N, C-alpha and C positions, 0 to 999 in steps of 0.2 A: 510305445506299448509297454516296455519294461518299466518306464517311469510311472505310468498309470497303475500298473500292478503293485509297484513298490508303495505308492501312495495309499492304495486300498488296504495294504497290510499295515501300514504305519498309522493311518487315521483311525480314530475310534469308530465304533459301529453306530452309536447313538447320535442324534442331532445335537444334544447338549454337549457331548464330548467333542464333536467336530467344531462347534462354535467356540467352545472354550479353548481348543487347540489353536484355532485360527487367531483368536484374540491374544493368546499367549505369545505366538510367534510375532505378531504385529507389534504388540507392546514391547517385547524384548528388542526388536529391531529398532524401533523409534527411540527407546530409552538409551540403548547403546550408542546410536548415532548422535543423540543429543549430548551424551556425556563426552563423546569424542570431540564434537565441535566445541563444547564448552572448554575442555582441556586445551585444545589448540588455540582457542581465542584467548584464554587466560595467559597461556605461555607467551603468545605474541605481544599482548598488551602489557603484561608485567615487565618483560624484558625491555620493550621499547620505552616504557615509562622510566625504568631504572637507568637506561642509557641516557635518556634526555635529562634525568635528574642529575646524573653525574656530570654531563656537559654543563648544565646550569650551575652546579656547585663550582666547577672549575672556572667558569666565566665570572662568578661572583667574587671568589677569593683571589683571582688573578691580579686585579688592581692592587689589592692589599699586599700581595707578595712582591709586586713590582715596586711599589713605594718603599717597602721595607728593605729589599735587597739593594736598592740604590744607595741608601744611607748605611747599609751594613747592619741593620737591626734584625738579627736572626732570631732573637727571642720572640719578637712579634710574629715572625714567620712560623716558629714552632707552635705558638699559641693559636694562630690561624689554622694551622694544619690539625691541631688537636680538636678545635671546635668543629672542623669539617667532618672528621671521622666519627665524632660523638653522635650517638643515636641515628646512625645512617647505615646503609648497606655497604659501606666502603671497608675494605680490609685494611688498607693503609693509604696514607697521603704523604708524599715526599717532595722535597725540592732538591734538585741536583744542580749545583752551580757549574760554571764552565771549567772550573779547576778539578772537578770530580768530587767535591764535598757534598755530603748528603745530610739534609735535615728531614727526619722521618717521624711520623706519628702513626701508631698502630691502633686499629679499632678494637673494641671489646667484643669478643665472639658471643653470640646469643646462645641461650640454653635450649634451643628448639631441638626437635627430633632429628636423627640422622637420615637424610634423604638417600635414595639409591644413587649409586655411582653414575649410572647412565644419565640421570637427570642433571647431576653436577657437571658431567662432561657436555651435555647439551647447553647448559647455561654458559659454560666457559666458551663454547664455540660461538654463541650468539652475542656475547658481550666483549667489548674490547676496552682496554685501559684508556683513560683520558690523559693525553699528553699536550700540554700547552706551553709553548715557548715564552719565556719572559724577556721581552725586548723593551728597552726604554731609550728613546732618542736614537734609534737605529743601532743600539749596542745590545748584544746578546748576553744576558746574565745567567741563563740556565733554563731548566725545564721543570714545570710543575706536573707531577704525575699522580693520578688517582687510580688505585687498584680496587676492583669490586670484590666483595666477599661472596663468591659463587655458592659456597655451601649454605650460607644464610638465605640467599635468594631461592635456592633450590628447595630448602626446607619449607619455606612459606608456600611455594608452589605445590610441594608434595602434600602438605596439609589440605590445600584446596582440592587436589585430585582425590585424596582419600575420602574427603567429605562428599564430593560429587558421586563417587562410587557407592558410598553408604546410602545417600539419598536415592540414587538410582535403584539400588536393591530394595529399599523400602517402598519405592513407587511401584516396582514390579510386583512385589509381594502383596501390597495393599490393593493394587488394581486387580490382581487375580482373585483375591478373596472377595472383593466387592462384586465382581462379575459372576462368580460361581453360584452364589446364593440366589440372585434373581433368575439365572438360567434354569436352575433346578425347580424354582418355584413356578416360573412361567411356562416352561416347556416340558416339565416332568409329568404332566397329566395327560399327555397325548395317547397313552396306552388305554384310555377310556373308550376308544373307538370299538373295541371288542364288546364292551358292555352295551354300547349303542346298538350293535347288531342284534344282540339278544333281546333288547327292549323292542326293536322293530318286529321281531318274530312274535313277541308276546302281545304286541299292540299297545304297549305303554311307553311311548317315546317322549323324552323330555331333553331339552338342550342342556339341562344341568348335569346329565350323564356324561357329557363330552368334555367340557373344560371348566375350570374354576374361574372365578372373577379376576384372578391375577394373570390369566393367560393373555397373550397379545391380542390386540383388537382384531387383527386379520383372522386369527384362529377362531375367536368367539363369533365373529360375523359369519364365517364359513359354516361352522357347525350349527349356528342358529338357523341359517337357510336350510340346511339338511333336516333339522328338526321340524321346521314348518312344513317342508315338503312331505315328510313322513306323516305328519298330522293331517295334512290335506288329503293324502292318499287314504288314510283311515276314515276320514269324514266322507269321502266319496264312496267308499265301500258301504258305509252305513246308510247313506242316502239311497244308494242303489237297492239295498235290501228293503228299505221302507217303501220306495217307489213300486217295487214288485208287489208289495202287500196291500197298498192302498193308493188312491189318487190324492194328490196334494190339495186340490180344491175340495170344498164341501159339496158332496153330491147326495141328493135326496131322491129316492125313487117313489113316485106318487101313483096312486091308482087313478081311475077316471074321475072319481069324486074329489080328489085332492088330498087324500089321506096318505100318511107316510107309510111306505112298505119296508124300505131299506135305507139305512144311513151309514155312510162310511165314517171312520174315526175322525176325519177332519170336520165332518158336519157335526158330530157329537161335541167336539171341542169348540166349534164356532157357536153353537147354541147353548153350550154349557150343560147338556143333559146326557145321561148314559143312553146307549142304544135301545135298551128295553123300554125306556120312558118315551122315546121318540116314536116307536112303532105304534101305528093306529091313530096318532094325533093328526089333526087337520093342519095342513101347511099354512092356511090363512090364519089360524090361531097362533101358530109358532112365529110367523113373520108377517103380521098384518100390514106392515109398511110396504112389503114386497108384493103380497097377494091379498088384496082387500077381500073382505068376507062376501060382499055383494057382487063381486066381479066374477064373471064366467071365465074359466081358464082358457087363455089363448096363448100360443107360443110367442115368445119375444127374445130379443138379444140385447145385451148391454144395458140393462136397466140398473141404474145406480141409486141406492136408497140407504138411509141411515136406520139401523135397527138396534134394538136393545135386547140382549139375551137374558136368560133366566138369572144370571149372576149380577145383572145390573150394568154390564159393560155396554157402552155405546160404540157400535161398529159401523163402518161404511163398507157396504158390499156391492159388488158388481155381479148381477145375476143373469142367467140365461135359462129360459124354459123351452124344452124341446118335447114334442109329442111322440109317444110310442104308438105306432100304427100296427094294426093287425094285417095279415095278408089280404084281407078284404078291403083295407084302407080305412078302417074305423079306428078311432082313438081309444086305446085301451089303458093308457097311462101317460105319465109325464116323467121327465128327468129334469130336476131343478139343480143346476150347478151354480154355486155361489163362491165368489172369490173375495177374500178380505182385502179391501182397498184402503183400510184406515191409515196406514203409514203413508201410502202414496198420496191420499187426500191431504194429509197433514203437510207433506212436502210441497204439494201444489199450493197450499195456502201460504206456506213460508216463502215459496218462490215468488208468488204475487206480491207479498209484502216486501221482499227483497228487491224486486224490480221497481216497486214504487219508491223505496228508499234510495236505490241507485239513481233513479231519475232525478230525485231531489238533490242528491250529491253531485250529479253532473251539472245541474244548474248552478249550484254553489261554486263548483270548481271553475266553471266557465267565467263566473263573475271575478273570481280571484285572479285567473290568468289574464283576463282583460285588463285588470289593474296593473299586472306586471308588464304587459306589452304596450302600455300607453306611451312609454318613453322611447320605443323603437321607431326607427325610420319607416319600417314596413308595417302598415296597419294590420290589426287583428282580423282574421277572416270573419266576414259577415255572413255566416251560414245559418240556416234555420235549424239544422240538425246539431244538437249540442255536442254529440260525440265527434262529428266532423270538425266543428269549430275548435273543440279542445285539442284534437289531434293537430290541427294547423298551428295553434298557438304553442303547443309543446314542441313542435318541429322548429318553430322560429326561435324559441328559447334555447333548444339544444344546439342549433346552428350558431347562435350567439356565444354560448358557452364553449363550443368547439373552437370558434375563432379566437376567443380569448385564451383558451388553453394552448392553441398553436402558437400564439404570440409569446406567451410566457415560456413555452418549450423552446422556441427559437432564441429567446433572450438568454435562457440558461445554457443552451448548447453553444452559443457563440461567446458567452462570457468566459474570460480567462480565469475567473475566480470559481472555486468549487463550492457547492451548496449541498446540504443534506437537511431535509425537513422531517420532523417527527410528529406522529399523530397524537391523539389525546392520551394514549397509553405510553407515550414517550418511546415509540418504536419507529425506526426509520421507514418512511413510505415513499421517499423520492431521493434519488442520487443523481447529481448532474454529471455529464461526461468529464468536465474539467476536474471534478473531485477525484474520480478514479485515476486520471492521468497524473495528478499531483501526488497521490498517496500510494498508488500501485495496488489498491484494494479494488476488487471487482464488485459489481452491483449485487451479485448473488451473495457475497459475503456480508453486505451491509443491510440489504432490505430485510425488514423484520427484526433487526437487532435493536436492543434498548440503547439509550444514550450512554449508559455505563459500559455496555459491550462495545459500542463504537469507539469510546475513549480507550478501552483496552486494546482494540485493534490498532489504533493510532500509536499507542505506546509500543506495540510490537514493532512497528515500522520506524520508531524514533530512535535517536541516539541514546543508548542507555546511560551515558554519562551526563546527560543534560536533563535537568529537572524543569517541569513546567506545570502550570496551574491546572487543577482538575475542573471538569464541567461544574461540579457542585460548588467549588470556590468561586467560579465566575458568576454563576447564578446568585450566590449569596451576596455578592457585591452589587447586584442590580438595584436601582432605586426602588423604594417601597411603593411609589406612585405608578410604577410601570411605564416610565417615560420612554417613548419609542425612539428618541434621539440620543439615547445613552447606552448603546451596546458596549459590553465589556470585552476587551481583546487582550490576547497574550501571544507571545512568540514561541513557536516550537521548532525543533530541528529534526528532520527525518533523515535516516540513514539509508532507507530503501524506499523505492527502487533506485533512487539516486539521492545524493546529499542535497537537501533543500531546506531553506529557512522559510517557514510559513507563518503568516499572521492569522491567528485563530480568532474568530468572532462568534459570539453566541447571543442570539436575541430571543427572548421569551415572548410568546404570543398569548393573547387573551382569548383567542378563537377556540371553539369547541372541537374543531377539526385538527388544527395544527397547534402543538404545544410550544415548540421552539424550532429555530432554524440555526444550523451550524454553517459557518462560512469559513473558507480558507483562501488566503491570498499569497501568491508566491512573491516574497521579498528577498529572495536569494541574492539577486544582482545588487540591490541597494546595500544589503549587509556586506557583501564582498567588497564593494567599492569603498565603503567606510573603513573596512579592515585594511584594505590595500593602502588607503591614504594614511592610516595610522602607522602601519609598518614602514611605509616610505619615509614619513617624517622622522620616525625613530631612527631608522638606518642612516638617513642623511645627517641628522644631528650627531650621531655617533661618529660617522666618518669625518665630519668637520671638527669634532671635538678633539680628535687625536692630534692633528697638526696644530690646532689652536693651543692645546695644552703645552706642546713643546715650545711654541713661540712664546707663550706666557712665561714658562719656567726659565728658558734661557735668557729672555729679556730681563727677568728679575735678577738672574745671576750677574748680568752686565752692570747692575747698579752697585755691586760691591767694589770698592776701590782697590782691593788687593789682587785683582785678577791681572795676570801677566798679559802682555800684548799678544803673544802667540795664542794664548787661551781665548782672549777676547776675539781675535780674528776667527778662531774656530767656532766660537759661539755665534758670531754674526753670520758666518756661512751656513750654520745649521738653521738659524732663523730664516735666512733667505730661502733655503731649500724647502723648509716647511711652508713658507709663504707661497712659493711656487706651487707646491702640492695642493694647498687650499684653494688657490686661484684656479688651478686646473680642475679641481672638483666642482667649483662654482660654475666655471665656464661650461663644463660638460653637462652639469645639471640644467643650466639655462638653455644650452643647445638642445638637449633631449626634451625639455618642456616645450621649447619653441616648435620642434618637429611634431610633437604629439598634438599641440594646440592647433597648429595650422593644417595638419594632415595633408601636407604636400601642396597647399595652395600657393606657397611662395617658391615652389620648385620651377626652374626654367628648363623644361624638357626640350631636348633637341636630339636629333639622330646623329650618333657618333660611331666611329669605328673603335670597338673595344681594344683591338690590337694596337692602334695608334695611341689611344689614351693610355694604355698600359706602358708603352715604350716611353711616353712623355713623363709619366709619374715615376717610373723606375730610374729614369735619367736624373730627375731632380731629387730622388730619395737619398738621404745621407745615412748610411748604416752606422750604428753606435760602435765605439771603441775600435775604429779603423777596420771593421770587419768587411769582407768582400761583398760586392753587390749581389743581389739575387740572380740566379740563373734563369733566363727567360726562354720559353718555348712558344713561338708564335702560333703553333697549331696549323690549321689548313689554310690560313689566310685571313682576309677581311671578314669581320663579324660585326654587323650593324645592330645597334641597340638604341633604345630611346631612354635617355637618362638625363639627370641634372649633373653637369660636369663637376661642379664644386662638391656636391654631396657625394657623388661617386668617388671623387678623389679622397674625400674625407674617410669614406668607408674603407677603401683600399689601403689608405695610410694607417688606419687603426689596426687592420689585420696584419700588415707588414711589421708594424711596430711590435705587436704581440709576438710575432714569429721570432724576432730577434731577442726580445726580452725573456721569453720562456725557453730559449735555448742558450743559457748562460755559458755552457761549456763549449760553445762554438758549433760548427757544423753548417753545412750548406743550406740555404733557403732557396727553394725552387718555385718558380712561377711559370704557369703555362695557361694557354687558352684551350678550353675543352668544349666539345659539342655533344648534344644528346637530343633525344626526343621525349616529350612529355605529353601524353594524350594525343599523339599524332602531330604535335606542333614542335618545330625546332626550337631549341634553347641553347644558349651559349653561357659558359661559366668562366670566371676568373679564379683559378686554383692557386693557393699558396700553401706550400708544404714545408714544414720545418722538422728538425731532428732533435727536438728538445726534450723537456721533461714529460710531455704528454699529459693525459688526464685519464682518470678512472671513469667507468660508466656513470657513477653517481655525480662526479664533477661535471661530466659532459652534459648531463641533464639540466644542470643549473647554470651553464656558462653564460646564458643571455640574461640572467637575473641582474638587477641593478645592485651594484656594490659587491657582487660576488666575485671572488678571486680564487683561482685554483691553487695559488701559492699561499699556504697558511702560515709560512714562516715569517712573512713580511720582509724578506730580503730583496724581493723584486719590486721595484716601484710601480705604482699605478693606482687608479681610482676605482676600478671595477665597473666603469660605465661605458667603456669603449665598445664592447660587443653588443650592449643594449642599443647603442646608437647605430651600429652597423645593421642590426636586425630591423630597426624602425625604418632606416633609409631604404633598405632593399625591399621591404614590403610596400612602402609607399610608391616605389617605382615599378610595382608589379612583379617583383622578383622574390627571391628567398635566399636565406643563408643556410648552408648545409655543412656540418662538421663531422669529421671522423678522427678518432684519437685512440691511442693505446699508451697506457702508462709506461713511461720510460723509453718510448720509441718515437714520439713526436705526434704532431697534429696536422691534419689537412683541412683547410677551410676553403669552401667553394661558394662564390657569389654567383648565383644563377639569375639570368635575365632572359626574357623572350627575344628571340632573334627575328629581325624584320628584314624585308627586302626593300630595295630602293623605292618600289612602287607603293609600299605600305608605310613609308616614313611619314606621310602626311596624316595618317589615320589616328594618331595619338597613342595613348597607353594601351597596352594589352596585359591582362592579368595572367599571372603564372599560377596555376592551381596545382 
């Protein structure tokens, strides 16, 4: 109640003011929300791009720094650092060797405006320096450090934010100015209703008194109806007055001899003579076609004749002659009532001609439909009535078209590809269900839109950083002969409702009904597979290049004759270690490829006691550096699982090896058998817990990626493929790998498998969901 009263006080009293106030609030809300989303998006994208660019710069110059520091060429290091900070957002780039020496190059500060401190603090909080260790041949030479210029980055962001605020203010001001003038022009004339009331009282009603031509259609139509109703009311008043004064039909009062005694105005108008000239005239002379001169007057009804009045007009009248009887029953006069039937007679003649023409048209239509229905399996109706025959053939054709329409509709609805057809005016008139699923656009958004508007809607759903060809460009490349087998296609990337790579096809039609058809095909999976292949080959080549470079370099050093025996032995050992690392990478790559290719077809699944298997593996396991064996907790007893013994041993061995490697400072490694329920089904897990370096949430999310290693320093040996192999083995056995870790506290890896009873051991694999 209080809120409604407050709104009544705040809102303007006029309709124009209320519409303008509602539009102002809505426009202000949307513009401010858009500016906020834009600023947040720009901040996230720019900072992420700058961080990635800094990481990329570090990765690019790291090999140059490594090669230079090995031979002690610090001038090259200084030049590389100077080129790095030049024309970049880096504040400084420096190399710190292991003895504390620093080679540093400072960037040139830009002359941009000073951003606010809160924005600089926000950039500082989101960006972190790039620190890359320089290791060559397992020896640490120092650290490459890149520092970002937070003030420069914040200044660029501040410029974009101020520009967005300025454009938003211009958009709000321009929108309000554009809406105010039409509102006043269209709705400002509603006060003419008072003039309409006065016009009704005076009897001069016109719809022009109500609204101008610029008023909305609904107002014009409403007041036009009111005007017509008022005019009809005035007409009825006038007709009632005329009816009271005279009869509508021509009425002539005759005496016994047939002479006119009295004529009403309608009769005067019918005969074209004034009342004084009609009185005393013989009716047979005035209308000889109705009353012949030689005929004795006898009453009749409904006699239709054609007469010609004094003005030469030819009229068709329907007459009735009634006798006026005296009390004694004698005829003392007659009443001749005449009705002008000229228009009705003309309509009758037109109707007869129209019926004749329609009969001829029905015969022609029947012949045409018989030609259309000759190829149908059902013969055309052999009816004598043309209308019945035409109705039957039309029904047959409609049924045929409905069947074909249902077939096409079923094809489009079942097709995974999306389609939009455009009519002759290039407006969308059909949208398939698959199109709405792929693009996230509704049928209501697309139907009736032009091809340019549909393209704009797709652009709104697309990734703004990806450019793709316009419809106009695709149609321009179509062959001039309109070949149907040469549609032009392009690839687009949508960001909403989900990231999808779509293949766009546009086919132009020569039909008068459909101008063109737009098709979309989801090629996301094919594109991602190609990208994954490229990334895997690049990563594998990089990982193999590192040990190969060391082997090549140290083998080249062995060719020098001046090398001492102890140095030669150290070089040979290094070559041997790098060769073992490369062989381990190749073997694990082949193992992983074999697992993925065969998808468990070579697994020898058998029912095993996980407790007994764990005891056997822990007994044979040899911890590195004389460290103690893992502590083992058997849990509640026997736990039967269906696994491949060798593959399960490989998975457990990889996890145990990582537990010792990633706890280089020592600490106990604990192993235990755990039990749980998943979706009501019992599961059993092999849990390995270490107290090592642990992982951050970001590292934990990538731990099963190929070649990914949580240790960025390179001091802990490994290929980065072990956990990927463990994940593949567990999933192919119907299980899964679960990890929990805290940075600096250690990691817990649990290998979960479905637990089976002795009676279920023959039933094969069971999936763990």
